[in-house]
N, C-alpha and C positions, 0 to 999 in steps of 0.2 A: 136390203142389199147394201146400202150405204153403211148401215150399222155394223153388218158383218165385216165389211172392209176395214172399218176403224178398229174393231176388236182384233183383227189379224195383225194390223200394223203395231198396235200396242204390245201384243204378244211377242212379236219379232224384236221389238226394241228392248223388252225386258230380257230376252235371251242374250242379246249383245252386251248389255250393261252388267248383267249378273256377275260374271267372272271378275270384273274390276272391283266390285264391292266385296266379293268373297275373299279376294286376295289382299284387301286393305289398301289398294292403290288409290291415290287421290282422296283418301279419307282422313278425317281428323278425329283422333281419339283423346280421351281425358289425359292419358299419360303423355301424349305429345304436347298437349297444351301446358301441362305442368313443367315438362322439360323446357319448353320455350320460355315460360315465365321465369323459371329458376335461373336461366342465363342472365336475366336482368336484375332479379331481386336479390340473389345470393352473391356475396363477394367471392371473387375467384380465389383469394387466399387471405388468411388472417395477417394483419400487419405484424412485422417481426418485432419481438420484444427487445428492448434495449439491452445490450450486454451488461452483465454485472461485473464491475471491475473488482477483482480480488486484490487485496494488498500484496504487492510484490515485495521482494526484499528491498529495503530502503537503500542499503549500501552493500557493496560487495564485501565479503569477508577479507580481513587482513591477516596474512600469514606472517607470524613472527616466530622465528626459530628460537626455542629456549636456549639461553646461554650466548646468543649472538650479541656482540657488543654494540651492534648498530640498531638494536631493537627500539631504543628510545627515539632515534632519528627517524625510523620508519613510522613510529607512532605520531611524531610531530608532523611529518610530511603528509600523512593521510588526513590530518585534522584541519577543519576550517575554523573551529572555535576552540580556544584554549584559555582557561581561567581557573582561579580558585574563588570560592564563594560559598554562601549559605543559602539553603533552600528556604524560601519565605512563603510560597503558596503552591498548591497542587490542585488542579481542576480537570475533571473528566469532561470531555466535549463529545457529545453525541453527533453522529453524521447528519449533515443538513439535508441530504437526499440519498437516494438509493445508490448513487455513483460515488459517494464520499465514504470515508472510513472513520471509525471511532479513534479519537486521539486523547492524549493526556498532555495538558499544558503545565509545565514546571517553571516557576519563576525563581530566579536567584538574585541575591544581592552580591554583585561582583566585587571582590576585594582586590585581587591582583589580576589584571587583564593582560594576556600575552598575545592573543590573536582573536579578531572577530567580536570583541566586546570592549566595554569602557569601564575602567576602575571607578568604583563608587556609584555606579548606576545599576538599575535593575535590568535583568535580561530574562526574557521568556522564550523557552523553546517548546516545540511540540513533538511528541513521540507517538508513533503508532501504538495503539492500545495493545497490540499483540506483543510488542517488546516488553511493555509493562507486565502483561500477564505471564510472560516467560520467567519473571523473577527479577528483572533489572529495574528495581523500583527505588524511589527516593522517599524521604520523609521530611516533613517541615522541621526546620531547626538543624538539619544535617549539614555538616560542613564538608566540602569535597574539593578535589582538584580534578578537573575533567578535561578530556580530549574528545571533542565532538566532530562528527563528519560534517562537511559542508551541507547546508540545507538542500533537500531535494526539490524537484519541481512542485511537489505538493506542500513544501514548506516544512517537511519533517526532518528530524535528525535523530541520532542516537550516539552513544559512546563508541569510540573507535575500538574495533576488535572485542566488542562486548565489555565484559568486566575488566579487561586489561586496560582499557582507556579511562578507567575511573578509580580514583584513589580517595580513601577516607582521610580526613584531617581532624585530629583531636582538639580539645579545648586549649591545649598549650601550643598549638601551631605546629604540630608534628605530623608529617605525612606517613601514613601507615601502609606498609606493603603486605599484601596478602601472600599466602604460599605460592599462588600462581604468579604473582609479580616477582617474587624472589627467584623462582625458577627461570622466568623469562629474562630478567635483567641481572642474573648472577655474575656476568662478566663485565658489567658496566663499571667504569672507574669510580663513580660516585654512589650508585645504588647497589652495586654488587655485594651480596652477602649480608645485606642489612634489612631489617624489618621495620625500622623507623629512620626517617630522615627529616631534618628540620625543613620547614617550608621554604626558607630562604635558599638553602642548598639545593632543594629540589627544583625550585624555579630557575636557579642559575644553571643547573644541568639541562633543563628544557631549553633555555635560551642558547646554550652552547650547541645543543642538538639542532636548533633552528639555523644557526650559523653554518653548520656542516652540510646543509641541504645544497 
């Protein structure tokens, strides 16, 4: 009699609990364990990658209207470094890290310093390698008269208005004007209509343009 009573109670209990197990309530499954662990073991998100800084334009373009008599004054006004000298060394510098840019270091022996340099001393400037690759290159032994932008926050510079801010000087000390120079400065009282100007006359014209600022 006691045995039959116990069996009846167990049967009744199984009938009550069976729906809870069949519906999954209050149960623990392998998937739920995996999801629980994954919340702790897996990162919520990958750390953001550092942004790669692309070389921006080092200096804004300078607009010089061809034939405008004030062209040389605008060239002088935009420049932070003005001198004539000879290229003595060229060195390619690879970026130090992923945030840096490739540069080219050009060293000059300064002959006549008009701004931002010292006569008789060496001056090293750094250009973004992209400027060099575009064709604005120097060569060792080359003699030039250059107008360079003020150095940027990265310490970089380049000739003002591209090739307009750079003049070749021959072995006799004559400044050579390219066809582009002749077009731009054709109304200048000293440079107008000339393809060659003595270095002394050119330097004097630059100094007079500086005084007109």
